[in-house]
PDB file of N, CA, C and O in Angstrom:
ATOM      1  N   ALA A   1      47.996  44.567 101.857  1.00  0.00           N
ATOM      2  CA  ALA A   1      48.514  43.386 101.191  1.00  0.00           C
ATOM      3  C   ALA A   1      48.746  42.254 102.196  1.00  0.00           C
ATOM      4  O   ALA A   1      48.451  41.092 101.917  1.00  0.00           O
ATOM      5  N   LEU A   2      49.283  42.616 103.376  1.00  0.00           N
ATOM      6  CA  LEU A   2      49.540  41.592 104.389  1.00  0.00           C
ATOM      7  C   LEU A   2      48.232  41.024 104.928  1.00  0.00           C
ATOM      8  O   LEU A   2      48.094  39.809 105.072  1.00  0.00           O
ATOM      9  N   SER A   3      47.281  41.887 105.223  1.00  0.00           N
ATOM     10  CA  SER A   3      45.983  41.406 105.723  1.00  0.00           C
ATOM     11  C   SER A   3      45.333  40.461 104.724  1.00  0.00           C
ATOM     12  O   SER A   3      44.794  39.420 105.099  1.00  0.00           O
ATOM     13  N   ARG A   4      45.388  40.829 103.460  1.00  0.00           N
ATOM     14  CA  ARG A   4      44.796  39.995 102.411  1.00  0.00           C
ATOM     15  C   ARG A   4      45.521  38.655 102.322  1.00  0.00           C
ATOM     16  O   ARG A   4      44.880  37.615 102.172  1.00  0.00           O
ATOM     17  N   ALA A   5      46.842  38.669 102.413  1.00  0.00           N
ATOM     18  CA  ALA A   5      47.614  37.423 102.349  1.00  0.00           C
ATOM     19  C   ALA A   5      47.299  36.521 103.538  1.00  0.00           C
ATOM     20  O   ALA A   5      47.171  35.307 103.378  1.00  0.00           O
ATOM     21  N   ILE A   6      47.174  37.100 104.719  1.00  0.00           N
ATOM     22  CA  ILE A   6      46.823  36.309 105.907  1.00  0.00           C
ATOM     23  C   ILE A   6      45.458  35.661 105.705  1.00  0.00           C
ATOM     24  O   ILE A   6      45.281  34.472 105.972  1.00  0.00           O
ATOM     25  N   GLN A   7      44.491  36.452 105.232  1.00  0.00           N
ATOM     26  CA  GLN A   7      43.135  35.937 104.998  1.00  0.00           C
ATOM     27  C   GLN A   7      43.163  34.812 103.974  1.00  0.00           C
ATOM     28  O   GLN A   7      42.534  33.773 104.177  1.00  0.00           O
ATOM     29  N   GLU A   8      43.884  35.008 102.879  1.00  0.00           N
ATOM     30  CA  GLU A   8      43.945  33.988 101.823  1.00  0.00           C
ATOM     31  C   GLU A   8      44.596  32.698 102.290  1.00  0.00           C
ATOM     32  O   GLU A   8      44.115  31.612 101.967  1.00  0.00           O
ATOM     33  N   ARG A   9      45.678  32.800 103.042  1.00  0.00           N
ATOM     34  CA  ARG A   9      46.451  31.620 103.431  1.00  0.00           C
ATOM     35  C   ARG A   9      45.913  30.899 104.663  1.00  0.00           C
ATOM     36  O   ARG A   9      46.122  29.696 104.820  1.00  0.00           O
ATOM     37  N   THR A  10      45.213  31.639 105.551  1.00  0.00           N
ATOM     38  CA  THR A  10      44.784  31.012 106.807  1.00  0.00           C
ATOM     39  C   THR A  10      43.281  31.017 107.028  1.00  0.00           C
ATOM     40  O   THR A  10      42.772  30.244 107.840  1.00  0.00           O
ATOM     41  N   GLY A  11      42.565  31.880 106.315  1.00  0.00           N
ATOM     42  CA  GLY A  11      41.138  32.036 106.553  1.00  0.00           C
ATOM     43  C   GLY A  11      40.843  32.925 107.753  1.00  0.00           C
ATOM     44  O   GLY A  11      39.683  33.107 108.124  1.00  0.00           O
ATOM     45  N   ILE A  12      41.879  33.476 108.356  1.00  0.00           N
ATOM     46  CA  ILE A  12      41.734  34.348 109.522  1.00  0.00           C
ATOM     47  C   ILE A  12      41.762  35.798 109.066  1.00  0.00           C
ATOM     48  O   ILE A  12      42.627  36.191 108.284  1.00  0.00           O
ATOM     49  N   THR A  13      40.811  36.597 109.556  1.00  0.00           N
ATOM     50  CA  THR A  13      40.821  38.025 109.289  1.00  0.00           C
ATOM     51  C   THR A  13      41.598  38.697 110.408  1.00  0.00           C
ATOM     52  O   THR A  13      41.163  38.666 111.559  1.00  0.00           O
ATOM     53  N   PRO A  14      42.746  39.307 110.096  1.00  0.00           N
ATOM     54  CA  PRO A  14      43.567  39.916 111.148  1.00  0.00           C
ATOM     55  C   PRO A  14      42.913  41.158 111.749  1.00  0.00           C
ATOM     56  O   PRO A  14      42.116  41.840 111.105  1.00  0.00           O
ATOM     57  N   THR A  15      43.269  41.427 112.982  1.00  0.00           N
ATOM     58  CA  THR A  15      42.827  42.633 113.669  1.00  0.00           C
ATOM     59  C   THR A  15      43.938  43.662 113.575  1.00  0.00           C
ATOM     60  O   THR A  15      45.081  43.387 113.940  1.00  0.00           O
ATOM     61  N   LEU A  16      43.602  44.847 113.085  1.00  0.00           N
ATOM     62  CA  LEU A  16      44.587  45.909 112.972  1.00  0.00           C
ATOM     63  C   LEU A  16      44.576  46.727 114.255  1.00  0.00           C
ATOM     64  O   LEU A  16      43.524  47.199 114.687  1.00  0.00           O
ATOM     65  N   SER A  17      45.741  46.894 114.863  1.00  0.00           N
ATOM     66  CA  SER A  17      45.812  47.571 116.154  1.00  0.00           C
ATOM     67  C   SER A  17      47.211  48.110 116.394  1.00  0.00           C
ATOM     68  O   SER A  17      48.192  47.539 115.917  1.00  0.00           O
ATOM     69  N   THR A  18      47.303  49.187 117.120  1.00  0.00           N
ATOM     70  CA  THR A  18      48.600  49.711 117.550  1.00  0.00           C
ATOM     71  C   THR A  18      48.645  49.805 119.073  1.00  0.00           C
ATOM     72  O   THR A  18      49.428  50.573 119.633  1.00  0.00           O
ATOM     73  N   THR A  19      47.812  49.032 119.727  1.00  0.00           N
ATOM     74  CA  THR A  19      47.777  49.056 121.188  1.00  0.00           C
ATOM     75  C   THR A  19      48.407  47.795 121.745  1.00  0.00           C
ATOM     76  O   THR A  19      48.544  46.788 121.050  1.00  0.00           O
ATOM     77  N   GLY A  20      48.783  47.869 122.995  1.00  0.00           N
ATOM     78  CA  GLY A  20      49.280  46.693 123.696  1.00  0.00           C
ATOM     79  C   GLY A  20      50.665  46.281 123.266  1.00  0.00           C
ATOM     80  O   GLY A  20      51.269  46.883 122.378  1.00  0.00           O
ATOM     81  N   GLY A  21      51.151  45.257 123.904  1.00  0.00           N
ATOM     82  CA  GLY A  21      52.454  44.715 123.556  1.00  0.00           C
ATOM     83  C   GLY A  21      53.604  45.597 124.016  1.00  0.00           C
ATOM     84  O   GLY A  21      53.407  46.624 124.665  1.00  0.00           O
ATOM     85  N   THR A  22      54.782  45.176 123.669  1.00  0.00           N
ATOM     86  CA  THR A  22      55.970  45.925 124.074  1.00  0.00           C
ATOM     87  C   THR A  22      56.748  46.411 122.865  1.00  0.00           C
ATOM     88  O   THR A  22      57.921  46.764 122.978  1.00  0.00           O
ATOM     89  N   SER A  23      56.108  46.429 121.725  1.00  0.00           N
ATOM     90  CA  SER A  23      56.791  46.810 120.496  1.00  0.00           C
ATOM     91  C   SER A  23      56.935  48.323 120.367  1.00  0.00           C
ATOM     92  O   SER A  23      56.114  49.084 120.879  1.00  0.00           O
ATOM     93  N   ASP A  24      57.977  48.739 119.684  1.00  0.00           N
ATOM     94  CA  ASP A  24      58.154  50.153 119.371  1.00  0.00           C
ATOM     95  C   ASP A  24      57.183  50.605 118.290  1.00  0.00           C
ATOM     96  O   ASP A  24      57.032  51.806 118.068  1.00  0.00           O
ATOM     97  N   GLY A  25      56.531  49.682 117.623  1.00  0.00           N
ATOM     98  CA  GLY A  25      55.574  50.029 116.579  1.00  0.00           C
ATOM     99  C   GLY A  25      54.473  50.938 117.076  1.00  0.00           C
ATOM    100  O   GLY A  25      53.988  51.780 116.320  1.00  0.00           O
ATOM    101  N   ARG A  26      54.072  50.797 118.300  1.00  0.00           N
ATOM    102  CA  ARG A  26      53.005  51.647 118.845  1.00  0.00           C
ATOM    103  C   ARG A  26      53.446  53.097 118.927  1.00  0.00           C
ATOM    104  O   ARG A  26      52.612  53.999 118.847  1.00  0.00           O
ATOM    105  N   PHE A  27      54.740  53.339 119.085  1.00  0.00           N
ATOM    106  CA  PHE A  27      55.262  54.708 119.117  1.00  0.00           C
ATOM    107  C   PHE A  27      55.444  55.252 117.703  1.00  0.00           C
ATOM    108  O   PHE A  27      55.162  56.421 117.442  1.00  0.00           O
ATOM    109  N   ILE A  28      55.911  54.414 116.805  1.00  0.00           N
ATOM    110  CA  ILE A  28      56.116  54.818 115.419  1.00  0.00           C
ATOM    111  C   ILE A  28      54.777  55.157 114.765  1.00  0.00           C
ATOM    112  O   ILE A  28      54.694  56.097 113.974  1.00  0.00           O
ATOM    113  N   ALA A  29      53.735  54.401 115.090  1.00  0.00           N
ATOM    114  CA  ALA A  29      52.409  54.630 114.515  1.00  0.00           C
ATOM    115  C   ALA A  29      51.910  56.043 114.816  1.00  0.00           C
ATOM    116  O   ALA A  29      51.157  56.608 114.023  1.00  0.00           O
ATOM    117  N   LYS A  30      52.307  56.610 115.924  1.00  0.00           N
ATOM    118  CA  LYS A  30      51.877  57.964 116.300  1.00  0.00           C
ATOM    119  C   LYS A  30      52.428  59.020 115.357  1.00  0.00           C
ATOM    120  O   LYS A  30      51.926  60.144 115.340  1.00  0.00           O
ATOM    121  N   THR A  31      53.452  58.690 114.567  1.00  0.00           N
ATOM    122  CA  THR A  31      54.029  59.639 113.615  1.00  0.00           C
ATOM    123  C   THR A  31      53.314  59.593 112.275  1.00  0.00           C
ATOM    124  O   THR A  31      53.694  60.299 111.341  1.00  0.00           O
ATOM    125  N   ALA A  32      52.293  58.775 112.178  1.00  0.00           N
ATOM    126  CA  ALA A  32      51.512  58.563 110.954  1.00  0.00           C
ATOM    127  C   ALA A  32      52.267  57.707 109.936  1.00  0.00           C
ATOM    128  O   ALA A  32      51.834  57.584 108.791  1.00  0.00           O
ATOM    129  N   ALA A  33      53.384  57.121 110.342  1.00  0.00           N
ATOM    130  CA  ALA A  33      54.103  56.193 109.466  1.00  0.00           C
ATOM    131  C   ALA A  33      53.333  54.874 109.414  1.00  0.00           C
ATOM    132  O   ALA A  33      52.636  54.516 110.363  1.00  0.00           O
ATOM    133  N   GLN A  34      53.464  54.166 108.312  1.00  0.00           N
ATOM    134  CA  GLN A  34      52.831  52.861 108.208  1.00  0.00           C
ATOM    135  C   GLN A  34      53.694  51.840 108.941  1.00  0.00           C
ATOM    136  O   GLN A  34      54.896  51.737 108.695  1.00  0.00           O
ATOM    137  N   VAL A  35      53.071  51.087 109.841  1.00  0.00           N
ATOM    138  CA  VAL A  35      53.788  50.104 110.647  1.00  0.00           C
ATOM    139  C   VAL A  35      53.090  48.757 110.499  1.00  0.00           C
ATOM    140  O   VAL A  35      51.872  48.648 110.638  1.00  0.00           O
ATOM    141  N   VAL A  36      53.882  47.752 110.216  1.00  0.00           N
ATOM    142  CA  VAL A  36      53.351  46.394 110.159  1.00  0.00           C
ATOM    143  C   VAL A  36      54.250  45.512 110.998  1.00  0.00           C
ATOM    144  O   VAL A  36      55.465  45.468 110.802  1.00  0.00           O
ATOM    145  N   GLU A  37      53.644  44.821 111.921  1.00  0.00           N
ATOM    146  CA  GLU A  37      54.367  43.831 112.715  1.00  0.00           C
ATOM    147  C   GLU A  37      53.629  42.513 112.561  1.00  0.00           C
ATOM    148  O   GLU A  37      52.419  42.427 112.772  1.00  0.00           O
ATOM    149  N   PHE A  38      54.366  41.512 112.197  1.00  0.00           N
ATOM    150  CA  PHE A  38      53.736  40.223 111.949  1.00  0.00           C
ATOM    151  C   PHE A  38      54.770  39.132 112.153  1.00  0.00           C
ATOM    152  O   PHE A  38      55.903  39.241 111.684  1.00  0.00           O
ATOM    153  N   GLY A  39      54.386  38.106 112.837  1.00  0.00           N
ATOM    154  CA  GLY A  39      55.301  36.999 113.073  1.00  0.00           C
ATOM    155  C   GLY A  39      54.579  35.846 113.738  1.00  0.00           C
ATOM    156  O   GLY A  39      53.350  35.815 113.803  1.00  0.00           O
ATOM    157  N   VAL A  40      55.350  34.915 114.222  1.00  0.00           N
ATOM    158  CA  VAL A  40      54.772  33.724 114.853  1.00  0.00           C
ATOM    159  C   VAL A  40      54.113  34.069 116.189  1.00  0.00           C
ATOM    160  O   VAL A  40      54.474  35.045 116.847  1.00  0.00           O
ATOM    161  N   CYS A  41      53.165  33.266 116.560  1.00  0.00           N
ATOM    162  CA  CYS A  41      52.585  33.349 117.905  1.00  0.00           C
ATOM    163  C   CYS A  41      53.559  32.597 118.800  1.00  0.00           C
ATOM    164  O   CYS A  41      53.647  31.370 118.745  1.00  0.00           O
ATOM    165  N   ASN A  42      54.266  33.319 119.599  1.00  0.00           N
ATOM    166  CA  ASN A  42      55.354  32.700 120.344  1.00  0.00           C
ATOM    167  C   ASN A  42      55.141  32.887 121.835  1.00  0.00           C
ATOM    168  O   ASN A  42      55.412  33.953 122.388  1.00  0.00           O
ATOM    169  N   HIS A  43      54.656  31.844 122.470  1.00  0.00           N
ATOM    170  CA  HIS A  43      54.363  31.906 123.902  1.00  0.00           C
ATOM    171  C   HIS A  43      55.614  31.826 124.767  1.00  0.00           C
ATOM    172  O   HIS A  43      55.557  32.031 125.980  1.00  0.00           O
ATOM    173  N   SER A  44      56.746  31.527 124.132  1.00  0.00           N
ATOM    174  CA  SER A  44      57.983  31.428 124.903  1.00  0.00           C
ATOM    175  C   SER A  44      58.956  32.551 124.551  1.00  0.00           C
ATOM    176  O   SER A  44      60.144  32.468 124.861  1.00  0.00           O
ATOM    177  N   ILE A  45      58.448  33.600 123.903  1.00  0.00           N
ATOM    178  CA  ILE A  45      59.329  34.667 123.411  1.00  0.00           C
ATOM    179  C   ILE A  45      60.157  35.285 124.538  1.00  0.00           C
ATOM    180  O   ILE A  45      59.650  35.566 125.624  1.00  0.00           O
ATOM    181  N   HIS A  46      61.415  35.485 124.256  1.00  0.00           N
ATOM    182  CA  HIS A  46      62.378  36.089 125.176  1.00  0.00           C
ATOM    183  C   HIS A  46      62.576  35.293 126.465  1.00  0.00           C
ATOM    184  O   HIS A  46      62.946  35.850 127.499  1.00  0.00           O
ATOM    185  N   GLN A  47      62.330  34.010 126.395  1.00  0.00           N
ATOM    186  CA  GLN A  47      62.567  33.132 127.534  1.00  0.00           C
ATOM    187  C   GLN A  47      63.673  32.143 127.168  1.00  0.00           C
ATOM    188  O   GLN A  47      64.026  31.993 125.998  1.00  0.00           O
ATOM    189  N   ILE A  48      64.202  31.487 128.164  1.00  0.00           N
ATOM    190  CA  ILE A  48      65.175  30.430 127.906  1.00  0.00           C
ATOM    191  C   ILE A  48      64.496  29.362 127.060  1.00  0.00           C
ATOM    192  O   ILE A  48      63.349  28.997 127.321  1.00  0.00           O
ATOM    193  N   ASN A  49      65.190  28.865 126.061  1.00  0.00           N
ATOM    194  CA  ASN A  49      64.679  27.832 125.148  1.00  0.00           C
ATOM    195  C   ASN A  49      63.477  28.307 124.330  1.00  0.00           C
ATOM    196  O   ASN A  49      62.541  27.547 124.082  1.00  0.00           O
ATOM    197  N   GLU A  50      63.517  29.564 123.921  1.00  0.00           N
ATOM    198  CA  GLU A  50      62.474  30.112 123.049  1.00  0.00           C
ATOM    199  C   GLU A  50      62.328  29.209 121.820  1.00  0.00           C
ATOM    200  O   GLU A  50      63.327  28.716 121.295  1.00  0.00           O
ATOM    201  N   TYR A  51      61.091  28.989 121.357  1.00  0.00           N
ATOM    202  CA  TYR A  51      60.876  28.090 120.229  1.00  0.00           C
ATOM    203  C   TYR A  51      59.583  28.449 119.499  1.00  0.00           C
ATOM    204  O   TYR A  51      58.740  29.179 120.020  1.00  0.00           O
ATOM    205  N   THR A  52      59.446  27.924 118.290  1.00  0.00           N
ATOM    206  CA  THR A  52      58.198  27.961 117.536  1.00  0.00           C
ATOM    207  C   THR A  52      58.142  26.692 116.698  1.00  0.00           C
ATOM    208  O   THR A  52      59.148  25.998 116.547  1.00  0.00           O
ATOM    209  N   SER A  53      56.994  26.396 116.165  1.00  0.00           N
ATOM    210  CA  SER A  53      56.846  25.159 115.400  1.00  0.00           C
ATOM    211  C   SER A  53      57.247  25.355 113.936  1.00  0.00           C
ATOM    212  O   SER A  53      57.196  26.466 113.406  1.00  0.00           O
ATOM    213  N   VAL A  54      57.638  24.275 113.307  1.00  0.00           N
ATOM    214  CA  VAL A  54      57.968  24.297 111.889  1.00  0.00           C
ATOM    215  C   VAL A  54      56.718  24.651 111.082  1.00  0.00           C
ATOM    216  O   VAL A  54      56.808  25.349 110.071  1.00  0.00           O
ATOM    217  N   ALA A  55      55.569  24.180 111.519  1.00  0.00           N
ATOM    218  CA  ALA A  55      54.316  24.490 110.820  1.00  0.00           C
ATOM    219  C   ALA A  55      54.063  25.997 110.800  1.00  0.00           C
ATOM    220  O   ALA A  55      53.622  26.535 109.784  1.00  0.00           O
ATOM    221  N   GLU A  56      54.337  26.686 111.915  1.00  0.00           N
ATOM    222  CA  GLU A  56      54.156  28.142 111.947  1.00  0.00           C
ATOM    223  C   GLU A  56      55.140  28.823 111.006  1.00  0.00           C
ATOM    224  O   GLU A  56      54.773  29.774 110.317  1.00  0.00           O
ATOM    225  N   LEU A  57      56.380  28.355 110.967  1.00  0.00           N
ATOM    226  CA  LEU A  57      57.362  28.943 110.057  1.00  0.00           C
ATOM    227  C   LEU A  57      56.954  28.740 108.602  1.00  0.00           C
ATOM    228  O   LEU A  57      57.108  29.643 107.780  1.00  0.00           O
ATOM    229  N   ASN A  58      56.440  27.574 108.289  1.00  0.00           N
ATOM    230  CA  ASN A  58      55.977  27.304 106.925  1.00  0.00           C
ATOM    231  C   ASN A  58      54.802  28.206 106.558  1.00  0.00           C
ATOM    232  O   ASN A  58      54.752  28.739 105.449  1.00  0.00           O
ATOM    233  N   ALA A  59      53.867  28.379 107.473  1.00  0.00           N
ATOM    234  CA  ALA A  59      52.724  29.260 107.220  1.00  0.00           C
ATOM    235  C   ALA A  59      53.186  30.700 107.009  1.00  0.00           C
ATOM    236  O   ALA A  59      52.704  31.382 106.105  1.00  0.00           O
ATOM    237  N   LEU A  60      54.121  31.164 107.844  1.00  0.00           N
ATOM    238  CA  LEU A  60      54.644  32.525 107.692  1.00  0.00           C
ATOM    239  C   LEU A  60      55.314  32.713 106.338  1.00  0.00           C
ATOM    240  O   LEU A  60      55.142  33.747 105.693  1.00  0.00           O
ATOM    241  N   THR A  61      56.068  31.727 105.914  1.00  0.00           N
ATOM    242  CA  THR A  61      56.744  31.797 104.623  1.00  0.00           C
ATOM    243  C   THR A  61      55.738  32.016 103.501  1.00  0.00           C
ATOM    244  O   THR A  61      55.960  32.850 102.623  1.00  0.00           O
ATOM    245  N   LYS A  62      54.642  31.279 103.523  1.00  0.00           N
ATOM    246  CA  LYS A  62      53.611  31.402 102.493  1.00  0.00           C
ATOM    247  C   LYS A  62      52.925  32.764 102.557  1.00  0.00           C
ATOM    248  O   LYS A  62      52.610  33.352 101.523  1.00  0.00           O
ATOM    249  N   ILE A  63      52.698  33.258 103.757  1.00  0.00           N
ATOM    250  CA  ILE A  63      52.061  34.572 103.913  1.00  0.00           C
ATOM    251  C   ILE A  63      52.985  35.680 103.425  1.00  0.00           C
ATOM    252  O   ILE A  63      52.543  36.579 102.710  1.00  0.00           O
ATOM    253  N   TYR A  64      54.260  35.631 103.799  1.00  0.00           N
ATOM    254  CA  TYR A  64      55.214  36.638 103.338  1.00  0.00           C
ATOM    255  C   TYR A  64      55.356  36.595 101.815  1.00  0.00           C
ATOM    256  O   TYR A  64      55.411  37.640 101.166  1.00  0.00           O
ATOM    257  N   GLN A  65      55.414  35.396 101.249  1.00  0.00           N
ATOM    258  CA  GLN A  65      55.540  35.266  99.805  1.00  0.00           C
ATOM    259  C   GLN A  65      54.331  35.889  99.105  1.00  0.00           C
ATOM    260  O   GLN A  65      54.488  36.635  98.138  1.00  0.00           O
ATOM    261  N   ARG A  66      53.134  35.584  99.589  1.00  0.00           N
ATOM    262  CA  ARG A  66      51.922  36.132  98.983  1.00  0.00           C
ATOM    263  C   ARG A  66      51.878  37.648  99.121  1.00  0.00           C
ATOM    264  O   ARG A  66      51.447  38.341  98.199  1.00  0.00           O
ATOM    265  N   THR A  67      52.314  38.162 100.249  1.00  0.00           N
ATOM    266  CA  THR A  67      52.365  39.608 100.458  1.00  0.00           C
ATOM    267  C   THR A  67      53.272  40.267  99.425  1.00  0.00           C
ATOM    268  O   THR A  67      52.899  41.268  98.813  1.00  0.00           O
ATOM    269  N   LEU A  68      54.451  39.711  99.237  1.00  0.00           N
ATOM    270  CA  LEU A  68      55.388  40.262  98.253  1.00  0.00           C
ATOM    271  C   LEU A  68      54.838  40.168  96.839  1.00  0.00           C
ATOM    272  O   LEU A  68      55.015  41.088  96.041  1.00  0.00           O
ATOM    273  N   GLU A  69      54.176  39.070  96.524  1.00  0.00           N
ATOM    274  CA  GLU A  69      53.570  38.935  95.185  1.00  0.00           C
ATOM    275  C   GLU A  69      52.558  40.058  94.938  1.00  0.00           C
ATOM    276  O   GLU A  69      52.507  40.626  93.846  1.00  0.00           O
ATOM    277  N   GLN A  70      51.761  40.371  95.950  1.00  0.00           N
ATOM    278  CA  GLN A  70      50.766  41.429  95.816  1.00  0.00           C
ATOM    279  C   GLN A  70      51.420  42.819  95.712  1.00  0.00           C
ATOM    280  O   GLN A  70      50.984  43.656  94.922  1.00  0.00           O
ATOM    281  N   LEU A  71      52.438  43.047  96.492  1.00  0.00           N
ATOM    282  CA  LEU A  71      53.091  44.365  96.487  1.00  0.00           C
ATOM    283  C   LEU A  71      53.932  44.596  95.234  1.00  0.00           C
ATOM    284  O   LEU A  71      53.988  45.710  94.711  1.00  0.00           O
ATOM    285  N   LEU A  72      54.580  43.544  94.761  1.00  0.00           N
ATOM    286  CA  LEU A  72      55.485  43.697  93.625  1.00  0.00           C
ATOM    287  C   LEU A  72      54.868  43.328  92.288  1.00  0.00           C
ATOM    288  O   LEU A  72      55.484  43.506  91.237  1.00  0.00           O
ATOM    289  N   GLY A  73      53.633  42.807  92.337  1.00  0.00           N
ATOM    290  CA  GLY A  73      52.905  42.485  91.124  1.00  0.00           C
ATOM    291  C   GLY A  73      53.495  41.352  90.387  1.00  0.00           C
ATOM    292  O   GLY A  73      52.983  40.965  89.337  1.00  0.00           O
TER     293      GLY A  73
END
């Protein structure tokens, strides 16, 4: 549902992966649990004055809304 919402709202086909990064999701995925991590592209994450653009927040809102519409019918 999330992949479809991303494709519909942005025209981007997401890459599904459990490699890389520092997320605990890569460990949870090994248990065969379904893991989804999705958020802004944040080049300043965990730094002083961390920020993201309003445009990215607006895009995320639309993607999350579409995802919920698909999951909840």
